[in-house]
C-alpha positions in Angstrom: -64.0 3.8 52.1 -62.2 4.2 55.3 -64.1 7.5 56.0 -67.7 5.4 54.8 -66.8 2.6 57.7 -66.1 5.0 60.2 -69.7 6.4 60.2 -71.1 3.2 59.6 -68.9 2.4 62.6 -70.8 5.3 64.8 -74.1 4.7 63.5 -74.1 1.2 65.2 -73.3 2.9 68.5 -76.0 5.8 67.9 -78.5 3.0 67.9 -77.0 0.4 70.5 -77.0 3.9 72.6 -80.8 4.5 72.3 -81.9 0.6 72.6 -80.3 0.8 75.9 -81.7 4.0 76.5 -85.4 2.6 75.6 -84.8 -0.5 77.5 -83.8 1.2 80.5 -87.2 3.4 80.5 -89.7 0.6 79.7 -88.3 -1.0 83.0 -88.6 1.4 85.0 -91.7 2.2 84.1 -92.7 -1.6 84.9 -91.3 -1.4 87.8 -93.3 1.9 89.0 -96.3 0.5 87.8 -95.9 -2.4 89.5 -94.7 -0.7 92.7 -98.4 1.2 92.6 -100.0 -1.4 92.5 -98.9 -2.4 96.0 -101.6 -1.1 99.2 -99.6 1.3 101.5 -99.1 0.5 105.0 -102.3 1.2 106.7 -103.3 2.4 110.7 -105.0 0.1 112.5 -107.0 0.8 115.5 -109.2 -1.8 117.1 -109.7 -3.8 114.1 -110.5 -1.0 112.0 -107.8 0.6 109.5 -108.0 4.0 107.4 -105.2 4.5 105.1 -102.3 6.1 105.6 -101.5 7.3 101.7 -101.4 10.7 101.4 -102.0 11.5 104.6 -101.8 15.0 106.9 -100.8 15.5 110.4 -103.5 18.2 112.4 -103.6 19.0 115.7 -106.6 18.8 118.0 -106.0 19.8 121.2 -104.1 16.5 122.9 -104.7 14.1 120.0 -103.7 14.0 116.8 -106.1 12.9 114.0 -106.0 12.2 110.1 -107.6 13.5 107.5 -107.8 11.7 103.8 -109.4 11.7 100.9 -109.1 7.6 100.8 -111.7 5.5 102.3 -111.4 3.4 105.0 -111.1 0.0 103.9 -114.1 -1.5 106.4 -117.8 0.2 106.8 -117.2 2.3 110.0 -115.4 6.0 108.8 -115.3 7.2 112.1 -111.9 6.0 113.9 -110.3 8.9 113.0 -108.3 10.5 116.5 -104.8 8.3 117.8 -104.8 6.9 121.2 -108.8 6.5 120.5 -110.3 3.3 120.1 -114.0 2.7 119.5 -116.4 1.5 122.0 -119.9 0.3 121.4 -122.1 1.6 123.9 -125.8 -0.1 124.2 -129.4 1.4 125.8 -130.0 -1.1 128.2 -126.7 1.0 130.3 -128.0 3.9 130.7 -129.8 3.5 133.5 -126.3 2.8 135.4 -123.5 4.8 136.3 -122.4 7.1 139.1 -123.4 10.7 137.7 -127.1 8.5 136.2 -130.3 11.1 137.5 -133.5 9.3 139.1 -137.0 9.7 139.4 -139.4 8.9 140.4 -141.1 6.7 137.4 -136.8 6.0 136.7 -135.7 5.1 139.9 -132.1 3.2 140.5 -133.1 -0.8 140.0 -130.3 -1.7 142.7 -128.1 -3.1 139.9 -124.6 -2.7 138.6 -123.4 -1.0 141.5 -119.9 -1.6 141.7 -117.9 -3.3 144.4 -120.1 -3.0 147.5 -118.7 -3.0 150.9 -120.6 -3.3 154.6 -119.8 -0.4 156.5 -119.6 -2.5 159.7 -116.4 -4.4 158.5 -115.0 -1.2 156.4 -115.7 2.1 158.8 -113.3 4.0 161.4 -113.8 5.2 164.5 -115.2 8.8 163.7 -118.7 7.5 162.7 -121.5 4.8 164.0 -123.7 2.7 162.3 -127.5 2.6 162.5 -127.3 -1.6 161.7 -124.9 -3.8 161.8 -125.5 -4.8 157.9 -125.4 -1.0 156.0 -123.7 -1.8 152.0 -122.7 1.4 150.1 -120.3 1.0 147.7 -116.6 0.4 148.3 -115.2 3.8 146.2 -117.8 5.7 148.5 -117.1 3.6 151.8 -113.1 4.8 151.5 -114.1 8.0 150.5 -116.1 8.4 153.8 -113.9 7.4 156.2 -111.2 10.1 154.9 -114.7 12.6 155.5 -115.6 11.9 159.0 -112.0 11.5 159.6 -111.0 15.3 159.1 -113.9 16.2 160.1 -113.5 14.6 163.6 -109.8 16.0 163.3 -111.6 19.5 162.4 -114.6 19.6 164.8 -113.4 17.2 167.7 -116.9 15.6 167.3 -117.6 11.8 166.4 -121.1 12.4 166.2 -122.5 11.1 162.9 -125.0 8.2 162.4 -125.1 6.7 159.0 -128.3 6.1 159.2 -128.6 4.5 155.9 -127.8 3.8 152.7 -129.2 1.4 149.9 -132.4 0.6 151.9 -133.0 3.6 154.5 -136.2 3.4 157.3 -138.1 6.1 156.7 -141.6 5.5 158.8 -143.0 8.0 160.9 -140.3 8.0 163.5 -137.3 8.3 161.1 -134.9 11.0 161.7 -134.3 10.3 157.3 -138.1 10.5 156.8 -138.1 10.5 152.4 -136.8 8.0 150.3 -135.6 8.6 147.3 -135.5 7.0 144.0 -131.9 6.7 143.4 -131.1 5.3 146.9 -130.9 1.6 146.0 -127.4 2.6 143.0 -125.1 2.4 145.7 -123.5 5.2 145.9 -125.7 7.2 148.3 -125.2 7.8 152.2 -128.4 9.3 154.6 -127.0 11.0 158.5 -128.5 11.7 161.0 -127.0 12.6 164.8 -125.8 11.3 168.2 -126.3 13.3 170.8 -125.6 11.9 173.7 -127.5 8.4 173.4 -130.3 10.1 171.5 -130.5 10.3 167.7 -131.6 14.2 166.0 -131.7 14.7 162.3 -129.0 16.5 160.7 -130.5 19.6 159.7 -126.5 21.2 158.4 -125.6 23.5 161.0 -123.5 24.3 163.3 -119.8 22.4 163.7 -121.8 19.7 161.9 -121.9 21.8 159.2 -118.4 21.6 158.3 -119.6 18.6 156.4 -121.9 20.1 154.2 -119.6 23.2 153.6 -116.8 20.0 152.8 -118.4 17.3 151.4 -117.6 18.2 148.0 -113.3 17.5 148.4 -113.6 13.8 149.1 -116.4 13.4 145.9 -119.4 13.6 147.8 -122.1 16.3 147.4 -125.3 17.4 149.0 -127.6 15.8 146.1 -130.7 17.8 146.6 -129.4 21.7 147.7 -130.2 24.6 149.2 -132.3 26.9 146.6 -132.0 24.5 144.0 -135.6 22.6 144.3 -136.8 24.3 141.2 -134.4 22.1 139.7 -134.4 18.8 141.6 -138.0 19.1 142.5 -137.1 18.5 146.6 -136.6 20.6 149.4 -133.3 21.3 150.8 -132.3 18.2 152.3 -128.3 18.0 154.0 -128.8 14.7 155.3 -128.6 13.2 151.9 -125.1 12.8 149.7 -124.4 11.5 146.9 -121.3 10.4 146.1 -119.9 11.3 142.1 -116.0 11.3 142.5 -114.3 14.3 143.5 -113.7 16.0 140.3 -117.2 15.9 139.3 -117.9 17.8 143.2 -115.2 19.7 142.4 -116.8 21.1 139.3 -120.1 21.1 140.8 -118.9 23.1 144.3 -117.1 25.5 142.2 -120.5 26.3 139.3 -123.0 26.0 142.1 -124.6 23.2 140.3 -126.6 20.1 141.5 -126.5 17.2 139.3 -129.6 18.4 136.9 -127.5 21.3 136.2 -124.5 19.5 136.2 -125.1 16.0 133.6 -127.1 19.3 131.6 -123.6 21.2 131.4 -122.0 18.2 130.5 -124.5 16.6 127.5 -123.4 20.2 125.6 -119.8 18.4 124.9 -118.8 16.7 122.5 -116.0 14.2 121.5 -114.1 17.0 119.0 -114.8 20.0 122.0 -115.0 18.4 125.1 -114.6 19.9 128.2 -111.5 20.2 129.4 -110.6 20.7 133.1 -107.9 20.9 135.3 -108.1 19.3 139.4 -105.1 18.2 142.0 -102.6 18.3 139.3 -104.5 16.2 137.1 -105.9 17.3 133.4 -109.3 15.6 132.3 -111.6 15.8 129.7 -114.9 15.5 129.8 -118.1 14.4 126.2 -121.1 13.0 126.1 -123.1 10.9 123.8 -126.3 10.5 123.0 -127.8 7.9 120.7 -131.0 6.3 119.7 -130.3 3.0 118.7 -130.0 0.1 120.9 -126.5 0.3 120.6 -124.5 3.1 119.2 -120.8 3.8 118.9 -118.4 6.6 120.4 -114.7 6.7 121.1 -112.6 6.3 124.4 -108.8 6.3 124.9 -106.6 2.4 124.7 -104.8 3.4 127.8 -108.3 2.6 129.9 -108.1 5.8 131.6 -111.6 7.2 131.5 -115.4 6.1 133.0 -118.5 6.3 131.6 -121.9 6.8 132.6 -125.9 7.3 131.6 -127.8 9.6 132.7 -130.9 6.9 133.1 -132.1 9.1 130.1 -130.6 8.9 126.8 -127.2 9.8 126.7 -123.7 8.9 128.6 -120.9 10.8 130.1 -117.7 10.1 129.3 -114.4 11.1 131.6 -111.5 10.8 130.4 -107.9 11.2 132.5 -105.5 12.3 130.2 -102.4 13.2 133.2 
């Protein structure tokens, strides 16, 4: 009888243990299912979300890309790069910008020139003006002052006259006899020479040739350079300068490119495969985006260290200052 009683007690214990195991497994499964229905954390870039579950990191130069098999929770599927956000471009702005190419059939309209200043109020003593009201973009005006001061220090001369900018006189007796379709964009300077009280046309030679040789250091280019008529449609015109910024002017000088060649060169690069370069201790990336709709989207750094220029045709060029 005692043997039978002991066996019954052992079976009960086994059954009790099995019940506990089943209950534990059931509870764990319920908890797992509950957690599985919850949404994982999301990466947020300017209001658009990408599911972060099962993501892997892939190096893309100076940015970090996230690849995932999950779909975005919004309709836009292009936000993949950490540190960049969406930016909507409008076709109506394609004619504005520091690199825009203007033609007789598509001239600058004089709008969106950026901050303009009257050189009479801003200039230094190293050059003179044809008039009391000569307006120029603020960045270009500052660069012009630096260039003319360095020219004076290098040559002991201060003989340049700013003969015009946005509205240069081009009559028969003008010393800058040709009007250009880009002048009203606010970045152009037309030069003449002051020779003992007389005004002369600037031909780019002699000591004054310093400007042609060195203007790129200050962000200016000779807009219609020697040997580039096939590309620009204009003969060599040393007296007509265009401000494009120091980094772009330096590349153009290094590659011996006119503006038409340079813009065409840049437009082969994309956000995914940008043109990278270093200048004055900083690194830059440049890429282009083309669209056929009234508005289209690209990516720009959330830091705000970028500049956008239309090409006055169908593309925008984005220049990013990385460091």
